[in-house]
All heavy atoms as a GROMACS GRO file, in nm:
protein
  644
    1MET      N    1  11.926   9.605   5.658
    1MET     CA    2  11.815   9.692   5.690
    1MET      C    3  11.793   9.693   5.841
    1MET      O    4  11.783   9.588   5.903
    1MET     CB    5  11.691   9.642   5.617
    1MET     CG    6  11.566   9.718   5.653
    1MET     SD    7  11.426   9.654   5.561
    1MET     CE    8  11.364   9.806   5.498
    2PRO      N    9  11.786   9.809   5.903
    2PRO     CA   10  11.768   9.819   6.048
    2PRO      C   11  11.634   9.761   6.093
    2PRO      O   12  11.538   9.752   6.016
    2PRO     CB   13  11.772   9.969   6.075
    2PRO     CG   14  11.834  10.031   5.956
    2PRO     CD   15  11.803   9.940   5.841
    3MET      N   16  11.630   9.722   6.220
    3MET     CA   17  11.506   9.672   6.280
    3MET      C   18  11.426   9.787   6.339
    3MET      O   19  11.483   9.880   6.394
    3MET     CB   20  11.538   9.574   6.393
    3MET     CG   21  11.554   9.432   6.350
    3MET     SD   22  11.576   9.325   6.493
    3MET     CE   23  11.411   9.266   6.513
    4ASP      N   24  11.297   9.775   6.331
    4ASP     CA   25  11.207   9.872   6.390
    4ASP      C   26  11.185   9.837   6.538
    4ASP      O   27  11.181   9.719   6.575
    4ASP     CB   28  11.074   9.867   6.314
    4ASP     CG   29  10.974   9.966   6.366
    4ASP    OD1   30  10.990  10.085   6.336
    4ASP    OD2   31  10.881   9.924   6.438
    5ALA      N   32  11.171   9.937   6.623
    5ALA     CA   33  11.151   9.915   6.767
    5ALA      C   34  11.028   9.829   6.793
    5ALA      O   35  11.028   9.744   6.882
    5ALA     CB   36  11.139  10.050   6.839
    6ARG      N   37  10.924   9.848   6.715
    6ARG     CA   38  10.801   9.768   6.733
    6ARG      C   39  10.828   9.621   6.705
    6ARG      O   40  10.772   9.533   6.771
    6ARG     CB   41  10.689   9.821   6.644
    6ARG     CG   42  10.632   9.953   6.690
    6ARG     CD   43  10.519   9.999   6.600
    6ARG     NE   44  10.560  10.011   6.462
    6ARG     CZ   45  10.604  10.123   6.404
    6ARG    NH1   46  10.610  10.234   6.475
    6ARG    NH2   47  10.641  10.125   6.279
    7GLU      N   48  10.914   9.593   6.607
    7GLU     CA   49  10.947   9.454   6.575
    7GLU      C   50  11.024   9.389   6.690
    7GLU      O   51  11.000   9.273   6.725
    7GLU     CB   52  11.030   9.448   6.446
    7GLU     CG   53  11.061   9.308   6.402
    7GLU     CD   54  11.140   9.302   6.273
    7GLU    OE1   55  11.170   9.408   6.213
    7GLU    OE2   56  11.174   9.190   6.232
    8ILE      N   57  11.116   9.464   6.751
    8ILE     CA   58  11.190   9.412   6.866
    8ILE      C   59  11.094   9.380   6.978
    8ILE      O   60  11.098   9.272   7.037
    8ILE     CB   61  11.296   9.515   6.913
    8ILE    CG1   62  11.400   9.538   6.804
    8ILE    CG2   63  11.362   9.468   7.042
    8ILE    CD1   64  11.488   9.659   6.827
    9GLU      N   65  11.005   9.473   7.008
    9GLU     CA   66  10.908   9.453   7.115
    9GLU      C   67  10.818   9.333   7.086
    9GLU      O   68  10.791   9.251   7.174
    9GLU     CB   69  10.823   9.579   7.132
    9GLU     CG   70  10.724   9.568   7.245
    9GLU     CD   71  10.647   9.698   7.270
    9GLU    OE1   72  10.684   9.802   7.215
    9GLU    OE2   73  10.549   9.691   7.347
   10THR      N   74  10.772   9.318   6.963
   10THR     CA   75  10.685   9.207   6.924
   10THR      C   76  10.755   9.073   6.944
   10THR      O   77  10.696   8.978   6.996
   10THR     CB   78  10.641   9.223   6.777
   10THR    OG1   79  10.566   9.344   6.765
   10THR    CG2   80  10.555   9.106   6.732
   11LEU      N   81  10.881   9.063   6.903
   11LEU     CA   82  10.956   8.939   6.919
   11LEU      C   83  10.974   8.903   7.066
   11LEU      O   84  10.958   8.787   7.106
   11LEU     CB   85  11.092   8.950   6.851
   11LEU     CG   86  11.092   8.950   6.698
   11LEU    CD1   87  11.230   8.985   6.644
   11LEU    CD2   88  11.047   8.814   6.645
   12ILE      N   89  11.006   9.003   7.148
   12ILE     CA   90  11.026   8.978   7.291
   12ILE      C   91  10.894   8.935   7.356
   12ILE      O   92  10.889   8.838   7.432
   12ILE     CB   93  11.085   9.101   7.362
   12ILE    CG1   94  11.228   9.127   7.311
   12ILE    CG2   95  11.084   9.082   7.514
   12ILE    CD1   96  11.288   9.258   7.355
   13ARG      N   97  10.786   9.004   7.323
   13ARG     CA   98  10.655   8.970   7.382
   13ARG      C   99  10.606   8.833   7.335
   13ARG      O  100  10.536   8.764   7.409
   13ARG     CB  101  10.552   9.076   7.348
   13ARG     CG  102  10.568   9.202   7.428
   13ARG     CD  103  10.453   9.298   7.399
   13ARG     NE  104  10.481   9.429   7.449
   13ARG     CZ  105  10.456   9.470   7.573
   13ARG    NH1  106  10.406   9.385   7.659
   13ARG    NH2  107  10.483   9.593   7.609
   14ALA      N  108  10.642   8.792   7.215
   14ALA     CA  109  10.602   8.660   7.166
   14ALA      C  110  10.668   8.550   7.250
   14ALA      O  111  10.606   8.447   7.279
   14ALA     CB  112  10.638   8.644   7.019
   15ALA      N  113  10.792   8.571   7.289
   15ALA     CA  114  10.865   8.472   7.368
   15ALA      C  115  10.836   8.483   7.517
   15ALA      O  116  10.842   8.384   7.589
   15ALA     CB  117  11.015   8.486   7.343
   16LEU      N  118  10.808   8.605   7.563
   16LEU     CA  119  10.783   8.632   7.705
   16LEU      C  120  10.651   8.708   7.716
   16LEU      O  121  10.649   8.830   7.734
   16LEU     CB  122  10.898   8.714   7.764
   16LEU     CG  123  11.038   8.653   7.752
   16LEU    CD1  124  11.146   8.756   7.778
   16LEU    CD2  125  11.051   8.535   7.845
   17PRO      N  126  10.538   8.638   7.704
   17PRO     CA  127  10.407   8.705   7.695
   17PRO      C  128  10.372   8.798   7.812
   17PRO      O  129  10.298   8.893   7.793
   17PRO     CB  130  10.307   8.589   7.688
   17PRO     CG  131  10.387   8.472   7.642
   17PRO     CD  132  10.526   8.494   7.693
   18ASP      N  133  10.427   8.771   7.931
   18ASP     CA  134  10.394   8.855   8.046
   18ASP      C  135  10.484   8.977   8.057
   18ASP      O  136  10.468   9.059   8.146
   18ASP     CB  137  10.405   8.774   8.176
   18ASP     CG  138  10.550   8.746   8.215
   18ASP    OD1  139  10.630   8.714   8.125
   18ASP    OD2  140  10.583   8.756   8.334
   19ALA      N  141  10.578   8.990   7.966
   19ALA     CA  142  10.683   9.093   7.977
   19ALA      C  143  10.628   9.235   7.961
   19ALA      O  144  10.543   9.262   7.878
   19ALA     CB  145  10.793   9.069   7.875
   20GLU      N  146  10.684   9.323   8.044
   20GLU     CA  147  10.669   9.467   8.024
   20GLU      C  148  10.794   9.508   7.948
   20GLU      O  149  10.907   9.487   7.995
   20GLU     CB  150  10.663   9.541   8.158
   20GLU     CG  151  10.542   9.508   8.240
   20GLU     CD  152  10.547   9.577   8.376
   20GLU    OE1  153  10.604   9.688   8.385
   20GLU    OE2  154  10.495   9.518   8.471
   21VAL      N  155  10.777   9.563   7.829
   21VAL     CA  156  10.890   9.593   7.741
   21VAL      C  157  10.890   9.741   7.706
   21VAL      O  158  10.789   9.796   7.662
   21VAL     CB  159  10.883   9.510   7.610
   21VAL    CG1  160  11.003   9.538   7.520
   21VAL    CG2  161  10.872   9.361   7.640
   22THR      N  162  11.005   9.804   7.724
   22THR     CA  163  11.025   9.943   7.683
   22THR      C  164  11.147   9.947   7.592
   22THR      O  165  11.253   9.898   7.629
   22THR     CB  166  11.050  10.035   7.804
   22THR    OG1  167  10.942  10.020   7.896
   22THR    CG2  168  11.060  10.181   7.762
   23ILE      N  169  11.131  10.002   7.473
   23ILE     CA  170  11.240  10.010   7.376
   23ILE      C  171  11.267  10.158   7.346
   23ILE      O  172  11.174  10.235   7.322
   23ILE     CB  173  11.203   9.941   7.243
   23ILE    CG1  174  11.156   9.797   7.266
   23ILE    CG2  175  11.320   9.947   7.144
   23ILE    CD1  176  11.261   9.700   7.306
   24ARG      N  177  11.396  10.195   7.347
   24ARG     CA  178  11.436  10.331   7.310
   24ARG      C  179  11.541  10.323   7.200
   24ARG      O  180  11.634  10.244   7.208
   24ARG     CB  181  11.496  10.405   7.430
   24ARG     CG  182  11.396  10.440   7.536
   24ARG     CD  183  11.458  10.519   7.651
   24ARG     NE  184  11.564  10.441   7.717
   24ARG     CZ  185  11.690  10.483   7.730
   24ARG    NH1  186  11.729  10.600   7.686
   24ARG    NH2  187  11.779  10.406   7.791
   25ASP      N  188  11.526  10.406   7.099
   25ASP     CA  189  11.625  10.417   6.992
   25ASP      C  190  11.730  10.517   7.039
   25ASP      O  191  11.703  10.636   7.052
   25ASP     CB  192  11.558  10.465   6.864
   25ASP     CG  193  11.650  10.462   6.743
   25ASP    OD1  194  11.775  10.459   6.760
   25ASP    OD2  195  11.599  10.465   6.630
   26LEU      N  196  11.850  10.468   7.069
   26LEU     CA  197  11.952  10.552   7.132
   26LEU      C  198  12.014  10.654   7.038
   26LEU      O  199  12.055  10.762   7.081
   26LEU     CB  200  12.062  10.464   7.191
   26LEU     CG  201  12.019  10.370   7.304
   26LEU    CD1  202  12.134  10.281   7.346
   26LEU    CD2  203  11.967  10.451   7.422
   27ALA      N  204  12.026  10.619   6.911
   27ALA     CA  205  12.097  10.707   6.818
   27ALA      C  206  12.008  10.762   6.708
   27ALA      O  207  12.054  10.840   6.624
   27ALA     CB  208  12.216  10.633   6.757
   28GLY      N  209  11.881  10.720   6.705
   28GLY     CA  210  11.791  10.766   6.600
   28GLY      C  211  11.819  10.703   6.465
   28GLY      O  212  11.770  10.749   6.363
   29ASP      N  213  11.899  10.594   6.465
   29ASP     CA  214  11.938  10.533   6.338
   29ASP      C  215  11.875  10.395   6.316
   29ASP      O  216  11.900  10.331   6.214
   29ASP     CB  217  12.090  10.521   6.329
   29ASP     CG  218  12.151  10.435   6.440
   29ASP    OD1  219  12.074  10.380   6.522
   29ASP    OD2  220  12.274  10.422   6.443
   30GLY      N  221  11.794  10.348   6.412
   30GLY     CA  222  11.732  10.217   6.398
   30GLY      C  223  11.830  10.102   6.416
   30GLY      O  224  11.797   9.988   6.385
   31ASP      N  225  11.949  10.131   6.462
   31ASP     CA  226  12.052  10.028   6.480
   31ASP      C  227  12.097  10.013   6.625
   31ASP      O  228  12.157   9.912   6.660
   31ASP     CB  229  12.177  10.065   6.399
   31ASP     CG  230  12.187   9.989   6.269
   31ASP    OD1  231  12.108   9.896   6.247
   31ASP    OD2  232  12.275  10.023   6.188
   32HIS      N  233  12.073  10.114   6.707
   32HIS     CA  234  12.122  10.115   6.845
   32HIS      C  235  12.005  10.140   6.940
   32HIS      O  236  11.953  10.252   6.944
   32HIS     CB  237  12.229  10.224   6.864
   32HIS     CG  238  12.348  10.205   6.777
   32HIS    ND1  239  12.351  10.247   6.646
   32HIS    CD2  240  12.468  10.148   6.802
   32HIS    CE1  241  12.468  10.217   6.594
   32HIS    NE2  242  12.541  10.156   6.686
   33TYR      N  243  11.968  10.035   7.012
   33TYR     CA  244  11.852  10.042   7.100
   33TYR      C  245  11.889  10.011   7.244
   33TYR      O  246  11.988   9.943   7.270
   33TYR     CB  247  11.745   9.940   7.056
   33TYR     CG  248  11.677   9.974   6.926
   33TYR    CD1  249  11.716   9.915   6.808
   33TYR    CD2  250  11.572  10.064   6.922
   33TYR    CE1  251  11.654   9.944   6.688
   33TYR    CE2  252  11.508  10.095   6.804
   33TYR     CZ  253  11.549  10.034   6.686
   33TYR     OH  254  11.487  10.063   6.569
   34ALA      N  255  11.804  10.057   7.334
   34ALA     CA  256  11.808  10.015   7.474
   34ALA      C  257  11.673   9.952   7.503
   34ALA      O  258  11.569  10.005   7.461
   34ALA     CB  259  11.832  10.134   7.566
   35ALA      N  260  11.674   9.841   7.573
   35ALA     CA  261  11.549   9.773   7.608
   35ALA      C  262  11.547   9.744   7.757
   35ALA      O  263  11.647   9.701   7.815
   35ALA     CB  264  11.536   9.642   7.531
   36THR      N  265  11.432   9.771   7.816
   36THR     CA  266  11.406   9.731   7.954
   36THR      C  267  11.297   9.625   7.947
   36THR      O  268  11.191   9.649   7.888
   36THR     CB  269  11.359   9.850   8.040
   36THR    OG1  270  11.461   9.951   8.036
   36THR    CG2  271  11.334   9.808   8.183
   37VAL      N  272  11.326   9.508   8.004
   37VAL     CA  273  11.232   9.396   7.997
   37VAL      C  274  11.211   9.343   8.138
   37VAL      O  275  11.307   9.304   8.206
   37VAL     CB  276  11.284   9.284   7.905
   37VAL    CG1  277  11.181   9.172   7.893
   37VAL    CG2  278  11.322   9.337   7.768
   38VAL      N  279  11.086   9.341   8.182
   38VAL     CA  280  11.050   9.289   8.313
   38VAL      C  281  10.957   9.171   8.290
   38VAL      O  282  10.854   9.185   8.225
   38VAL     CB  283  10.980   9.397   8.399
   38VAL    CG1  284  10.941   9.341   8.535
   38VAL    CG2  285  11.068   9.520   8.414
   39SER      N  286  10.996   9.053   8.342
   39SER     CA  287  10.916   8.933   8.322
   39SER      C  288  10.934   8.837   8.438
   39SER      O  289  11.047   8.820   8.488
   39SER     CB  290  10.957   8.863   8.192
   39SER     OG  291  10.894   8.737   8.180
   40GLU      N  292  10.828   8.771   8.479
   40GLU     CA  293  10.837   8.668   8.583
   40GLU      C  294  10.924   8.552   8.536
   40GLU      O  295  10.978   8.478   8.617
   40GLU     CB  296  10.698   8.618   8.621
   40GLU     CG  297  10.628   8.705   8.722
   40GLU     CD  298  10.702   8.714   8.854
   40GLU    OE1  299  10.749   8.611   8.907
   40GLU    OE2  300  10.714   8.826   8.906
   41ALA      N  301  10.939   8.534   8.405
   41ALA     CA  302  11.023   8.426   8.352
   41ALA      C  303  11.169   8.442   8.396
   41ALA      O  304  11.245   8.346   8.393
   41ALA     CB  305  11.015   8.423   8.200
   42PHE      N  306  11.206   8.562   8.439
   42PHE     CA  307  11.344   8.588   8.482
   42PHE      C  308  11.369   8.552   8.628
   42PHE      O  309  11.483   8.544   8.671
   42PHE     CB  310  11.379   8.736   8.464
   42PHE     CG  311  11.374   8.784   8.321
   42PHE    CD1  312  11.340   8.915   8.293
   42PHE    CD2  313  11.406   8.702   8.216
   42PHE    CE1  314  11.337   8.962   8.163
   42PHE    CE2  315  11.403   8.747   8.085
   42PHE     CZ  316  11.369   8.878   8.057
   43ARG      N  317  11.262   8.531   8.705
   43ARG     CA  318  11.277   8.507   8.848
   43ARG      C  319  11.364   8.383   8.871
   43ARG      O  320  11.341   8.278   8.813
   43ARG     CB  321  11.142   8.491   8.917
   43ARG     CG  322  11.157   8.495   9.068
   43ARG     CD  323  11.031   8.528   9.143
   43ARG     NE  324  10.957   8.644   9.100
   43ARG     CZ  325  10.987   8.771   9.130
   43ARG    NH1  326  11.095   8.799   9.200
   43ARG    NH2  327  10.910   8.870   9.088
   44GLY      N  328  11.465   8.399   8.957
   44GLY     CA  329  11.555   8.289   8.991
   44GLY      C  330  11.667   8.266   8.891
   44GLY      O  331  11.750   8.179   8.910
   45LYS      N  332  11.670   8.347   8.785
   45LYS     CA  333  11.774   8.334   8.684
   45LYS      C  334  11.880   8.442   8.701
   45LYS      O  335  11.851   8.552   8.747
   45LYS     CB  336  11.714   8.344   8.544
   45LYS     CG  337  11.618   8.229   8.513
   45LYS     CD  338  11.583   8.226   8.369
   45LYS     CE  339  11.498   8.111   8.325
   45LYS     NZ  340  11.441   8.023   8.420
   46SER      N  341  12.002   8.409   8.664
   46SER     CA  342  12.110   8.508   8.669
   46SER      C  343  12.086   8.614   8.561
   46SER      O  344  12.007   8.593   8.468
   46SER     CB  345  12.245   8.441   8.645
   46SER     OG  346  12.256   8.400   8.509
   47ARG      N  347  12.155   8.725   8.572
   47ARG     CA  348  12.143   8.832   8.472
   47ARG      C  349  12.181   8.778   8.333
   47ARG      O  350  12.115   8.809   8.234
   47ARG     CB  351  12.234   8.949   8.512
   47ARG     CG  352  12.222   9.070   8.424
   47ARG     CD  353  12.108   9.159   8.460
   47ARG     NE  354  12.112   9.196   8.601
   47ARG     CZ  355  12.008   9.242   8.667
   47ARG    NH1  356  11.895   9.264   8.607
   47ARG    NH2  357  12.017   9.270   8.794
   48VAL      N  358  12.284   8.696   8.326
   48VAL     CA  359  12.326   8.638   8.198
   48VAL      C  360  12.214   8.552   8.140
   48VAL      O  361  12.183   8.561   8.020
   48VAL     CB  362  12.457   8.556   8.214
   48VAL    CG1  363  12.487   8.475   8.088
   48VAL    CG2  364  12.574   8.648   8.245
   49GLN      N  365  12.152   8.469   8.223
   49GLN     CA  366  12.043   8.385   8.175
   49GLN      C  367  11.923   8.468   8.129
   49GLN      O  368  11.858   8.435   8.029
   49GLN     CB  369  11.999   8.288   8.286
   49GLN     CG  370  12.102   8.181   8.316
   49GLN     CD  371  12.070   8.102   8.441
   49GLN    OE1  372  12.021   8.156   8.540
   49GLN    NE2  373  12.097   7.972   8.436
   50GLN      N  374  11.896   8.577   8.200
   50GLN     CA  375  11.787   8.666   8.160
   50GLN      C  376  11.815   8.724   8.022
   50GLN      O  377  11.728   8.726   7.934
   50GLN     CB  378  11.771   8.779   8.262
   50GLN     CG  379  11.722   8.732   8.397
   50GLN     CD  380  11.721   8.843   8.499
   50GLN    OE1  381  11.724   8.961   8.467
   50GLN    NE2  382  11.716   8.806   8.627
   51HIS      N  383  11.936   8.772   8.002
   51HIS     CA  384  11.974   8.832   7.873
   51HIS      C  385  11.970   8.726   7.763
   51HIS      O  386  11.927   8.756   7.650
   51HIS     CB  387  12.111   8.897   7.882
   51HIS     CG  388  12.109   9.024   7.962
   51HIS    ND1  389  12.202   9.124   7.946
   51HIS    CD2  390  12.026   9.068   8.059
   51HIS    CE1  391  12.175   9.223   8.028
   51HIS    NE2  392  12.069   9.191   8.098
   52GLN      N  393  12.010   8.603   7.794
   52GLN     CA  394  12.006   8.497   7.694
   52GLN      C  395  11.863   8.471   7.649
   52GLN      O  396  11.838   8.448   7.529
   52GLN     CB  397  12.067   8.368   7.750
   52GLN     CG  398  12.219   8.375   7.760
   52GLN     CD  399  12.279   8.257   7.833
   52GLN    OE1  400  12.214   8.191   7.915
   52GLN    NE2  401  12.406   8.230   7.805
   53LEU      N  402  11.767   8.477   7.740
   53LEU     CA  403  11.626   8.460   7.703
   53LEU      C  404  11.581   8.567   7.605
   53LEU      O  405  11.509   8.540   7.509
   53LEU     CB  406  11.537   8.461   7.827
   53LEU     CG  407  11.541   8.336   7.915
   53LEU    CD1  408  11.461   8.359   8.044
   53LEU    CD2  409  11.488   8.216   7.841
   54VAL      N  410  11.625   8.691   7.629
   54VAL     CA  411  11.588   8.800   7.539
   54VAL      C  412  11.655   8.781   7.403
   54VAL      O  413  11.590   8.795   7.298
   54VAL     CB  414  11.624   8.938   7.598
   54VAL    CG1  415  11.597   9.050   7.498
   54VAL    CG2  416  11.546   8.963   7.727
   55TYR      N  417  11.783   8.746   7.401
   55TYR     CA  418  11.853   8.724   7.275
   55TYR      C  419  11.789   8.610   7.196
   55TYR      O  420  11.774   8.619   7.074
   55TYR     CB  421  12.001   8.697   7.297
   55TYR     CG  422  12.078   8.817   7.347
   55TYR    CD1  423  12.171   8.804   7.449
   55TYR    CD2  424  12.057   8.944   7.295
   55TYR    CE1  425  12.241   8.914   7.497
   55TYR    CE2  426  12.126   9.054   7.342
   55TYR     CZ  427  12.218   9.038   7.443
   55TYR     OH  428  12.286   9.147   7.490
   56GLN      N  429  11.747   8.504   7.265
   56GLN     CA  430  11.678   8.394   7.198
   56GLN      C  431  11.547   8.442   7.135
   56GLN      O  432  11.511   8.401   7.025
   56GLN     CB  433  11.651   8.280   7.296
   56GLN     CG  434  11.774   8.203   7.336
   56GLN     CD  435  11.750   8.108   7.452
   56GLN    OE1  436  11.637   8.092   7.500
   56GLN    NE2  437  11.857   8.046   7.500
   57ALA      N  438  11.478   8.531   7.205
   57ALA     CA  439  11.352   8.586   7.155
   57ALA      C  440  11.374   8.663   7.025
   57ALA      O  441  11.284   8.670   6.940
   57ALA     CB  442  11.288   8.676   7.260
   58LEU      N  443  11.493   8.721   7.009
   58LEU     CA  444  11.521   8.802   6.890
   58LEU      C  445  11.559   8.717   6.769
   58LEU      O  446  11.585   8.770   6.661
   58LEU     CB  447  11.631   8.904   6.922
   58LEU     CG  448  11.591   9.006   7.027
   58LEU    CD1  449  11.709   9.093   7.065
   58LEU    CD2  450  11.474   9.091   6.979
   59LYS      N  451  11.562   8.587   6.787
   59LYS     CA  452  11.576   8.491   6.676
   59LYS      C  453  11.693   8.520   6.584
   59LYS      O  454  11.678   8.524   6.462
   59LYS     CB  455  11.446   8.482   6.597
   59LYS     CG  456  11.330   8.440   6.683
   59LYS     CD  457  11.202   8.432   6.606
   59LYS     CE  458  11.092   8.388   6.702
   59LYS     NZ  459  10.965   8.372   6.637
   60GLY      N  460  11.809   8.543   6.641
   60GLY     CA  461  11.930   8.559   6.560
   60GLY      C  462  11.948   8.695   6.494
   60GLY      O  463  12.036   8.712   6.411
   61GLN      N  464  11.866   8.792   6.530
   61GLN     CA  465  11.876   8.925   6.469
   61GLN      C  466  11.992   9.008   6.523
   61GLN      O  467  12.036   9.103   6.459
   61GLN     CB  468  11.745   9.002   6.488
   61GLN     CG  469  11.626   8.938   6.420
   61GLN     CD  470  11.641   8.933   6.270
   61GLN    OE1  471  11.684   9.029   6.207
   61GLN    NE2  472  11.606   8.820   6.211
   62MET      N  473  12.041   8.973   6.645
   62MET     CA  474  12.154   9.048   6.702
   62MET      C  475  12.277   9.033   6.613
   62MET      O  476  12.310   8.922   6.571
   62MET     CB  477  12.188   8.996   6.843
   62MET     CG  478  12.099   9.049   6.952
   62MET     SD  479  12.094   9.228   6.967
   62MET     CE  480  12.264   9.270   6.994
   63GLY      N  481  12.341   9.143   6.585
   63GLY     CA  482  12.460   9.141   6.501
   63GLY      C  483  12.427   9.146   6.353
   63GLY      O  484  12.515   9.166   6.271
   64GLY      N  485  12.301   9.132   6.320
   64GLY     CA  486  12.256   9.141   6.180
   64GLY      C  487  12.173   9.266   6.163
   64GLY      O  488  12.225   9.378   6.161
   65ALA      N  489  12.042   9.246   6.156
   65ALA     CA  490  11.950   9.360   6.142
   65ALA      C  491  11.953   9.450   6.265
   65ALA      O  492  11.927   9.569   6.257
   65ALA     CB  493  11.809   9.310   6.117
   66LEU      N  494  11.985   9.390   6.379
   66LEU     CA  495  11.993   9.466   6.504
   66LEU      C  496  12.139   9.473   6.547
   66LEU      O  497  12.198   9.374   6.588
   66LEU     CB  498  11.909   9.397   6.613
   66LEU     CG  499  11.904   9.463   6.750
   66LEU    CD1  500  11.857   9.608   6.740
   66LEU    CD2  501  11.814   9.384   6.842
   67HIS      N  502  12.197   9.591   6.534
   67HIS     CA  503  12.341   9.607   6.557
   67HIS      C  504  12.377   9.609   6.706
   67HIS      O  505  12.472   9.545   6.748
   67HIS     CB  506  12.390   9.736   6.489
   67HIS     CG  507  12.535   9.764   6.512
   67HIS    ND1  508  12.635   9.690   6.454
   67HIS    CD2  509  12.596   9.857   6.588
   67HIS    CE1  510  12.752   9.737   6.494
   67HIS    NE2  511  12.730   9.838   6.575
   68ALA      N  512  12.302   9.685   6.786
   68ALA     CA  513  12.336   9.700   6.929
   68ALA      C  514  12.209   9.711   7.012
   68ALA      O  515  12.116   9.782   6.977
   68ALA     CB  516  12.422   9.823   6.949
   69LEU      N  517  12.209   9.638   7.125
   69LEU     CA  518  12.096   9.642   7.217
   69LEU      C  519  12.150   9.643   7.359
   69LEU      O  520  12.210   9.546   7.405
   69LEU     CB  521  12.006   9.520   7.196
   69LEU     CG  522  11.883   9.512   7.286
   69LEU    CD1  523  11.785   9.626   7.254
   69LEU    CD2  524  11.815   9.377   7.269
   70ALA      N  525  12.129   9.754   7.428
   70ALA     CA  526  12.164   9.764   7.570
   70ALA      C  527  12.045   9.712   7.649
   70ALA      O  528  11.934   9.763   7.635
   70ALA     CB  529  12.194   9.908   7.608
   71LEU      N  530  12.067   9.607   7.729
   71LEU     CA  531  11.956   9.542   7.799
   71LEU      C  532  11.957   9.569   7.949
   71LEU      O  533  12.062   9.566   8.012
   71LEU     CB  534  11.969   9.390   7.783
   71LEU     CG  535  11.903   9.326   7.664
   71LEU    CD1  536  11.931   9.176   7.664
   71LEU    CD2  537  11.756   9.352   7.659
   72GLN      N  538  11.839   9.593   8.002
   72GLN     CA  539  11.816   9.593   8.146
   72GLN      C  540  11.701   9.496   8.167
   72GLN      O  541  11.594   9.513   8.106
   72GLN     CB  542  11.779   9.731   8.197
   72GLN     CG  543  11.893   9.828   8.197
   72GLN     CD  544  11.852   9.960   8.263
   72GLN    OE1  545  11.737   9.988   8.283
   72GLN    NE2  546  11.951  10.040   8.295
   73THR      N  547  11.723   9.394   8.249
   73THR     CA  548  11.619   9.295   8.273
   73THR      C  549  11.597   9.278   8.422
   73THR      O  550  11.686   9.299   8.503
   73THR     CB  551  11.659   9.158   8.213
   73THR    OG1  552  11.785   9.117   8.268
   73THR    CG2  553  11.670   9.164   8.061
   74SER      N  554  11.475   9.238   8.457
   74SER     CA  555  11.444   9.204   8.596
   74SER      C  556  11.316   9.122   8.600
   74SER      O  557  11.238   9.121   8.503
   74SER     CB  558  11.431   9.329   8.683
   74SER     OG  559  11.309   9.393   8.659
   75ALA      N  560  11.296   9.057   8.714
   75ALA     CA  561  11.175   8.979   8.735
   75ALA      C  562  11.066   9.064   8.797
   75ALA      O  563  10.955   9.017   8.820
   75ALA     CB  564  11.204   8.858   8.824
   76GLY      N  565  11.096   9.189   8.824
   76GLY     CA  566  10.997   9.278   8.884
   76GLY      C  567  11.002   9.270   9.036
   76GLY      O  568  11.085   9.201   9.094
   77PRO      N  569  10.912   9.339   9.100
   77PRO     CA  570  10.913   9.342   9.246
   77PRO      C  571  10.878   9.206   9.305
   77PRO      O  572  10.802   9.130   9.245
   77PRO     CB  573  10.806   9.446   9.281
   77PRO     CG  574  10.719   9.454   9.161
   77PRO     CD  575  10.805   9.418   9.043
   78VAL      N  576  10.934   9.178   9.419
   78VAL     CA  577  10.902   9.055   9.490
   78VAL      C  578  10.764   9.070   9.552
   78VAL      O  579  10.734   9.170   9.617
   78VAL     CB  580  11.007   9.027   9.600
   78VAL    CG1  581  10.969   8.904   9.680
   78VAL    CG2  582  11.144   9.011   9.538
   79ALA      N  583  10.679   8.971   9.528
   79ALA     CA  584  10.543   8.976   9.583
   79ALA      C  585  10.548   8.963   9.734
   79ALA      O  586  10.625   8.882   9.788
   79ALA     CB  587  10.458   8.866   9.522
   80GLN      N  588  10.466   9.041   9.803
   80GLN     CA  589  10.460   9.032   9.948
   80GLN      C  590  10.379   8.910   9.988
   80GLN      O  591  10.275   8.881   9.931
   80GLN     CB  592  10.393   9.156  10.007
   80GLN     CG  593  10.483   9.275  10.016
   80GLN     CD  594  10.415   9.385  10.098
   80GLN    OE1  595  10.294   9.400  10.096
   80GLN    NE2  596  10.495   9.460  10.169
   81THR      N  597  10.429   8.839  10.087
   81THR     CA  598  10.353   8.728  10.143
   81THR      C  599  10.275   8.780  10.263
   81THR      O  600  10.302   8.890  10.313
   81THR     CB  601  10.446   8.614  10.189
   81THR    OG1  602  10.529   8.663  10.294
   81THR    CG2  603  10.531   8.564  10.074
   82ASP      N  604  10.181   8.703  10.311
   82ASP     CA  605  10.104   8.744  10.428
   82ASP      C  606  10.195   8.771  10.548
   82ASP      O  607  10.170   8.858  10.627
   82ASP     CB  608  10.001   8.636  10.465
   82ASP     CG  609   9.887   8.632  10.365
   82ASP    OD1  610   9.863   8.733  10.297
   82ASP    OD2  611   9.821   8.527  10.355
   83ALA      N  612  10.305   8.694  10.557
   83ALA     CA  613  10.396   8.711  10.669
   83ALA      C  614  10.473   8.843  10.664
   83ALA      O  615  10.512   8.898  10.767
   83ALA     CB  616  10.495   8.595  10.673
   84THR      N  617  10.496   8.898  10.543
   84THR     CA  618  10.573   9.021  10.532
   84THR      C  619  10.485   9.145  10.521
   84THR      O  620  10.535   9.256  10.532
   84THR     CB  621  10.668   9.017  10.411
   84THR    OG1  622  10.592   9.000  10.291
   84THR    CG2  623  10.770   8.906  10.425
   85LYS      N  624  10.357   9.128  10.498
   85LYS     CA  625  10.268   9.244  10.490
   85LYS      C  626  10.256   9.308  10.628
   85LYS      O  627  10.246   9.239  10.730
   85LYS     CB  628  10.128   9.202  10.442
   85LYS     CG  629  10.127   9.167  10.296
   85LYS     CD  630   9.987   9.127  10.253
   85LYS     CE  631   9.991   9.083  10.107
   85LYS     NZ  632   9.862   9.031  10.064
   86GLY      N  633  10.261   9.439  10.630
   86GLY     CA  634  10.245   9.511  10.754
   86GLY      C  635  10.371   9.522  10.838
   86GLY      O  636  10.366   9.573  10.948
   87MET      N  637  10.482   9.472  10.788
   87MET     CA  638  10.608   9.485  10.864
   87MET      C  639  10.667   9.621  10.845
   87MET      O  640  10.653   9.686  10.751
   87MET     CB  641  10.710   9.381  10.819
   87MET     CG  642  10.675   9.244  10.864
   87MET     SD  643  10.812   9.137  10.819
   87MET     CE  644  10.800   9.018  10.947
   0.00000   0.00000   0.00000
């Protein structure tokens, strides 16, 4: 049985509470999704480590109920420090 986009978003947000999550159904079949996830938890981590955090959040659903997920992850914009403001 395919996964619902809301379920994917809920699982990701449960593991990464600060995350901004956008899910798109690529094929309209509930099996092929694209997700954009922005979370401070990704800061300082490699792209592979970021994706591993998302896959862990999905609790083993990849390859089962969730057939394909194209991921884009980031830690978001770098916060400006007082020294860089106004440059």
